[in-house]
N, C-alpha and C positions, 0 to 999 in steps of 0.2 A: 429798248428791252426789258421789260421788271425782273427783279430779280427773282420775285416770286408774284405768281398772277392765281390766282381764283376767279372759276367763271362757272358760278350756278351752282357753289359745292356743299351738297348734303350731305349727313351722318345719318345711319338710322338703327338702333338698336330696337332687338324685340326682346321683351321681355315678360317672358309667360306667352299672351296676347294679346300683352299689351306693345305696340311699336311707340317708340320714345324718338323725336328728332331733336338729337344735340346742336345739329347745324341744319338752318333751312335756306338753303339757297343764297349762299354770301357768293359776294363779289368783292374783288379785292385784290390791290396790285400794291406791292411794297418792292423799291430801288432799293440797290446794294448800297449798304455805308449808311441805313435810313437807321434813328434809333427810336421803336414805337413800341407803345403802349399798348395791349391790347387788355383792356377793363369789364368787369362784368361782377354781378351777387354769384352767388356761388348754385349753379344750374344754369349758368347764363350759355355754357357752351366754350365758355374760354380756354378748359385744359383740353378739348376735344379739339377743336381750332390750333393748339400748341402741338397736337399728336401729329394732324393730318400734317403740320408745316414742316415738322421734324422727321417725314417720315414713318413714322414709328403705326401710325396706323392709315388705312384708305379711305376715299370718302365712296361715303354711295350711292352717290351722282355728280354729276360735274364734272370739269375738267380743275387738275393741280397740274401747270404750268412752272416747271422747275430754270431757268434760262431759256425760256422757252420749251421745254423738252416735256411734254407729255408727262407727269410722272405712273398714268396708269399704264405704259409700255416698258416700264421698267419691271427688271425681274427681280427676287427676292436679295439675293447680290449685289445686284443693282445698285437696287436701292440702300441697302449696308456700306456699299464703297460712296455713296452721296454723304450719308453719317459717319464717314470716316474721315472722310480726306476735306469733307466742305463745312460740318454742322458739327457745333460745340452745346453740350446740354449742361444747366444749369439744375441742380433742381431744388424742390422747398426743403426735401429729407436728407439732401444730401445724393443719397445711391453712394457710399464708398463702400466696397468690400471689404470685411470684418477682417477679415486674415493677411491683407497687406497692407504693408504701411504708407504713409503720403506720398514715399515716392513712387511705389510700387502702384499706386491709385492713379495719380499721376499721368503715368507711362503707359499708362493699359490700351490708351486709342491706338500707341503704337506701335504698339505686338502684332495687331492685326493688318500695321501697313507694310508687316516683315522688315522693321526695325529693328537692329540689333541690339544689343541687350547696351551695351555701355553708351552707343548713342543715345537710348533712349533717356537712360541712364541719365547721361550728362543734360538734356534737354530737361527732362524735369528737376534736376538740380537747381538748374537757372532759375527757371517757371516760379519755381517752391522758395527761393531766392527773392527775387524778387515781388513776391509777395506776402513776403516778411518771414518766411515758413523756416527757412534757411536752419532754423534749429530746430527743427520738429521735421527733421527727414526720416524718420525713421520712427517713428511712433505711429503707432493703430489707432483708427477712427476714435476707440475707445477709451483716449489719451490726449484726444483734442477737443478743444471746447469746437461750440455751434459754427462761431465765424471761421474759425480755423478749419474746420472741417468743411464749407461755404468755399473757401478760399482754396483747397486742395481741389475741391472739384471744378472751379474756376482753372485752376492749370490745367487740368485734364482737358476743359474744352477749346483752350486752345494749344495742347500738346501736338495735333497735326495741322495747325494752324487756324481752324476756327472762323472760317470768311462769315459763318451764319451761326450766330450765338442768340440760342434758346434759351431762357431765364425762367423758366416755371414757382410765380412765389419768391422769390429766393432771398426776399428778409420775411417770410412769413414765419420762421423760427431764432428768428432771429432779435437779440438788442437792438434797443436801439442806436447803440452805439455800432453795433457790428451790422444793421442796416445802412446808417448812414455810408460806413465804407464800402459796404455793397456795392451799394449806388456810384459813389465816388470813381470806381474799380470798372462798373461798369461802363459811364462817360469816359473814363481813359480809353476802353478797347473802341470806342466804337471812334470817337477823336483819332483812333487809329486805325480806322477805315475797315473795323469790323461790325456786318450789318448785324444789330441787336432785336431781337425780340423779346421782351419783357410783358410776360403774363402778370396778371396783380389785380386783387377787389379794391386797393387804397388808393384814393384818387393820390394823397399825399406823395409816395410812390410815383403813379403815372406822372405823376408833373416833372418828372424830372428827364420823362421822354420827349421830344422833339415831335412825335406823332400822338395821338391817341385814338384808341379806338373802342368804342364803348359796346359790346353784346349785351342782347337781349331777349331770348329766347330761342337762343339760336342764329338769328338774324343782327346785322349791322347796324345800328341805331344810329350813330354816332361818327364818323370819320373826319379829321381833322386836315386829312390828305396828305399827300409827299409836301413838304414845307418849300415856298417859293426858293429859288435858286440854286435849290437842291445839286452837287454835282458828285456820283460815286467816285469814290477815291478808291487804287488801290492797298491793300494790306502792306501797311510798313512796319519796317522794323525796329517798333519803342519796345518789343519781347523778341528773345533770342529765334533764331529764323530755327523754323520746324526740321525737323532731319529728312535727308532724304527716302524715301520711299524706297524700298526693297525689290528683287524681280520675286517670277513667280516663285525662283527656286528658292529664295532668301526667306520670303514669305513662310515659305512652307518649314525650313527650316527651324526659325523663330516658332511657329507655332506648333510643330512638333515637341520641341523644349519650353513653353509656356504649359501644353499640355501636361507635360510630365510632370511641373514644379507644381502646380494648382493640382494636380491628381494627388500628390504627397502630400500639402500640406491640407488638403481635405479629408485627406484619411488619418494625417495626425491629426486633424483635429473635432476625427471622431472615433475617439483607441478603440474605444469599448466596442460597437457595432463594427470599428473594422478587425476587431479579433474574433467575432465571432463569424463574420464571413468568413474569413481567413480561413478558420477552423473550418467550417464546412467542406471547402476546398484540401482541405489539406486531409480532412479524414479519406476522401472522395479518392485523393490522389495519390496518396500511403495505400489507402485499401487495392488502388488497382495495381497497382507495383511490387507489394508486398504479392499477392494473387498471384501474380504472372511469377514473382521470382520463387514463390512456395510452389506453384504448379513444374514450372519448369525442371526444378532441382527433383523434386518427387518424378518426370518423366523420363529427366536424366539417367535419373539413378537405376530405377528399375527399366527402363530401355538398353541402358548401359549396362545391365548384370542379363539380360537376359537376353542381346545380343551377344555375349563373350558368352554363354550357355549354349542359344540355337544358332549362331548366326554358321552359315556354311554347312548345316546338315540335313539330311535328308532319314525320315525314320520309318520303311518298311515293315508292315508284316505282314503273319499269311491269316486269310478270313477279308469278307467283306459281308455288305448288307444285300448284296445283290446274288450273294448263292440261292439255291433252290432251299426250303427246306429239307435239314436234316443230313443237305452236303457238309462237308468237310476240306480246308483246301489242307495242300500236302505243305510239310514242312518246306525252309529254301535248302535244296542240297549246297555242301562245299562248293562244286563244283557253279554252281548258277551264282556263286558270289564272286567266286574266281573269273567268271566271265564278263561282271559289271566292272571289275576294276581297270578292264581295259579301254572304257568308253571315255570319247572327251569330256573333259571337266572334273572329271570322278578322282580326288584324290587319294580315297583310301574305303576301304571299304571294312566293318566291324561286326560281328554275328555279334544279336543279345543273348549273353547265356545265363540263363534268368528262371527259378523254377519256386514256385508255390513252397513253401515248406513250411513247418514247424516245430518253432524254437522253444526246447523249457528249460529253466533255472527255476530249482526248488518246486515251491509253490506255481510258479506262474509260467503259464504258458502265452505266446505268441502267435499266430499265421501270420509270416513275413514272405518276400522274395529274396530269395540268396539266388545272390548276384557271381557271375566269376571273373575276377579281377587282374589286371596285371599291373606292372609300373607305372602303363601311362593313365591308372581311372580316375588318381584321383584330377590331375591336371583337366581331365577330357570335363568329366563330371564338376569342376570348381568345388574341390572338397579339402579341406584342412583338418588336421589333426588333433580331434579337443582332448583325449587323455591317450595316453600310452604311443603308441608309433604303427607306422604302414608297415606291409608286408617287406619282410626282406631279400635278396634273391636267392638265398639259401630254400627258404620255404616255396617263394614261387615256381622254384625250377622243381622240388620234389615231394610235391604235391602234399607239403603237409597238414594236420587235422586243425587248419587255426580259423578265426575268423573277425572282423573289425564291424562294429555295430555304428547302425548309422546314429542319430541323435531319434529319431524315434522309435528306434527297435530299441536304443538303451535304457527307453522310458517306459519301455511296453514290459521290459525284462527284470529289472532295477530300480531301486528305490532313487532318489533322487540324489541321497546325501552318501549313495552306496557305489566305491567305484569298479564298473563290470571290468578293469583288466587283470587276467591272471586267473579270473573264474572260466570252470568249465559250465557249459550250456552242452545240451544234449538236440543233436537236429536229424528233423525225421522226415521224409518226404509227405506231404500232404495232399501236391497233386494230383498221386497216383500215376506219375509218367513213368512207363518203362524205360530201363537201361538199355544196352546193347545188346540185352540176352533177351528183353523183354521182361525179364523181372521185373515187378514194383520198388522201388528202395525206400519202405517204410522202416526201416528196422532202425533205431536211435543211433547217431555215432558221438560220438565225444567231440566237444570241438572245444578250443581254449581261445576265448577272447584275448587278441591281443591289444586291441585301442580302439576305440572307438572316433568317429569324423562330425563333422558339423558341416555344410553349406558355408566355404567360404565366399557370401555373399550379401547384402546387404539385408534380398529379399528372402533369400532361401528355397532352392525349388527341391519340392518337395512332395513326391507324387505315391501314391497307394498306401500298404498298410507300414513302410518302411521294410530297408535291405538290411541282409547280412552279408557281406561280402567276405567272399574266400577267393584262396588262387583257383586262378586258373585251371592250371593243372590237377589241382585238388580237388575242382568241380566234373571237370573230365573223369577221371577216375574214380570217385565216390559217389557222387551224385548225376549224373548223366553222358553217358558218355555215346548218345546218338552223332550221327556224324552229318548231323544238321541243326538247323537251330528256326524257331518259331519269329524271328525278329533280326534284323538287322538296321544299321546307318550308316548314311554315305558319308562321307565327307567329301567335300568340295573343294575343287582351288582358285574358284571366282575368274577363270579365266570364260566361261559361258555365264551369263543370265541364271539364275538360279531355275526358274519356270523353264528351260529349253534341259538342262541335265536334269530335273524331273520327266519329261517324255522322252526324252533317251530314255531312261532305266525303265519305267513302265513300258516301252516298244521292244526293247530287249527281254524283260520277264516275259513280257505275253508269247515272245516268240520261243522263251526255250519251257513255261510251262504251258503254252497251248489258250491258256485263257488268264481274265483279269480276274485270280481268285486271289486278290492281295488286297491291300489300302497303305496307302501312303502318308505322311506326316511334313510341309517342307517348313522348316523354320524362319527362314526367309520372308514367304508369304506371310505366316501367322504373326510374325512381327511388323510387317508391315500394315495389316490389317489393327493390331493391338497398337499401330502408331494413330493410323485414322480415328480411334476410338479413343486414344489419351490427349489427341488433339479437341476431339470436340468437347472432354470434361474441361479441359483447358480453357477452352474461350468460352463454354458453360460459367464457369468460375470465375473469370476476365465479365463477363457480361453483368453478374453478380456485382462485383466491383464498381463495374460503372454507372450501377443504380447509384449510389453513393456518391459519386462524380455528378451527377443528373441533380440529386440533389443539391448536389451545395452552387453545381448553377446556376436552379432557382431560386436557390437563396441568394446568392448577388444578383439576380434580377431584379428581386422581390426590392433587396436596400437598397440597389439603383432606383429604382424608381421611387422609393421614399426619399433618396437624398434629390432626383429630378424635383420631388413637391416640396421639398424643405429648401432649395435654392432655386425654385422660381424666379424670383426677385435678381438674384445675382448673375439668370440667364438673362434679364430685361435689362439691365444695367450694358454686359456683355455687348446686347443687341445694339442699344444703343448708341455705347462707341464705334461702332464697326462690324461687330461679329456676323461671319455672315454665317447662315445653317450649317454649311459645312463646320467652321471654325468650332460650333459649340457641339455638334454631333462629334468631332473627336474628340474634342474636350472630356464628355463624357466615357465614349469610348473605351479612351486609354486608361480611364481611368476605373474601369472594370477589367479593363487587360491588363493592369498591375495591381489591381487588389489578385487578382489570381494568380497572378504570378509568386505573388509574395507566398501567397498561399499553396504556393505548387513548390516554390522551394521549401517552404517550411516540412511538406509532406513526400518530397524527396529527398529530406535530410531523415527523417524521421524512417524512409523504407530503409536507406543505408543503414542506418542505427539499427533497426531489427533486424537483419541481414547479419552485423557485426554480431549483434548477441546469441542471435539461434546460432550461427557457427561456433560460438565461441563454448556453448553450455550442449549443445551435441554433434557427434561425427558423423552420423547417419545420415544425413543429407547435407549435399555442398551448397546452404542459398549461396546465392551471391546477386548483386545487383550490379549487371554493369554498369558503364558510365554513357554508353549510350541510351541503354532502358531509361536512366537518367534525364538525357536531355530529349527521350522524347514524350517522358512525363511533364517533363518543362514543357513542351511544345504543345501536347494538351491542356496544360490548363491555359494557356495563353489562348489555344483555340474557345476553351469553356468561355473564358473573358469576352472573345469577339465574337462568338453566339449567342450569351448572355444578355452582352453589354446591349444589342444590337437595339434591342423593343428600347430600352429607357434614352438611349441615347436616338433616335428618332424621334420620338413623343420632347425630349427638351429642345429639339433642333426645331421639331413641327410648332412652337409657343409663337404667338404673338408676344411684339413687344409691349405694344402698350398694355396689353393684358397680364404680362408679366410683370412691370412693373409696378402694377397697381395690386399684387401681391403684397401682402405681406412675411 
């Protein structure tokens, strides 16, 4: 059975509306162990025939049989396996990878056979030493002469055994001495059992073969035929034995390692382009991480302060919008407040003693709220002393005419440079609220300012026009002695859900007052609403940051598409030596992932550094980037590489070997 047999093989190309027949009904059989020269002038179809014989191209018509098996029935990976395990190519232009040294180029086919780095390096070194390149193992192609580069390509062809060696114009780019040496090496390989198919247009070169086939216009016009008495012999050990191929797991490990090394060499070889691509990913990752960290810090600060002030509290006040026009809800009696204290989930009930008043200091007037205060007011309202002091125990017990101003009321009555402590202000009722006797307390009363307070909070909760705090006993004796309040707060003990506690409060108050003539506000319910609101804003800002990451990903995809275009010939070389489509796809996909991972690392580092700097220059927001967030960011950058590297990787894998090799 012939090693190679062609039955009526034709190959047509369509150039616009013109059909070109590069091969036209070729019938040919080549036995194992032959040394065949295919001759012809330019355009005769000899290179096309060699591409078909090497499984780099497919015939348009006819049958191409390899050891009796129809190549048309083989898939892309099976054809790649044939090229990898049985074929060896020697090209006129050498087709060596510029970023690999002589040993790396020679060992390339063994990578796709799953051979470990040690075994394939040893095999490559032995082959190169046999070919006279023992002192050029670590030289790149641009550091070798033409003859030396061609000997490297011979070593590559023999790497996995090279049962069938296809040489396309192997002497065309060499001087006469190097050309003669090349032909001598081909004769030695044929004598060792290798089948040699030599393509040339030079009759002098063809004369070294044992059989000459001449083509003209895509047809065989002369064929010497297989020499009489030819007997196929197995390839014997005139050269080091090919290393054993690894299993699928070993091959996968080798492929991943090679893809990572190739990705690193490619990125390092285009430093500026790599930097710009990494910059896009770095900005995207840094934007997302920084925005998430800032919004998380803002939410944590705001929600923490809000929760500390409002958590576990329910406010209830008289009146609501459902009352008839002109109707006025009565104040809450102290007995009603006592009745609420026994409800489950209620830790305490505190009447809100507040009254609109007019404060005057010299020529300045301010409409403020006078509030009754006790020793716990500062803690409950999250206040801290800004100047002076809080009320003493004696002042709280004896009803002293002293007051403490909050920040807003202090600014309303005093200049910024003026201290209010020790100053006397005149307080008169501005709301017309009657006292227990029915009189309206509009007569001004002198109060001494003993201190000022401000919010002990990053956010500072300020409601209304400002507050003037007076001792609760003073409030009752001097301002409003009514045995009722207009509003009160309920402190929960968290034994029941806030909504259930509020439901119990409303039910008890309706029973006591005969109608729902009051309104309520739950700090926990509002806190949940606020959480949803801030979470929405955080997601919105994160989405804005993600746009930068998306732009960076598109940039990576564009760069990878350019890389595929620039490295088309490299792809063709890898396919010619046995790389499968999956191998090429994996290589470019890993390159995209490596690029994005490097950019992600830079972005993560920038985010962490920014958080440290921001934390050092201010203490309002506690900005921090957790290791978990950094890990997620790195994973996201890897995912960006996978997503945006898929299209370039698929495009690279879909290239035809013969078309890829023809590119410059």
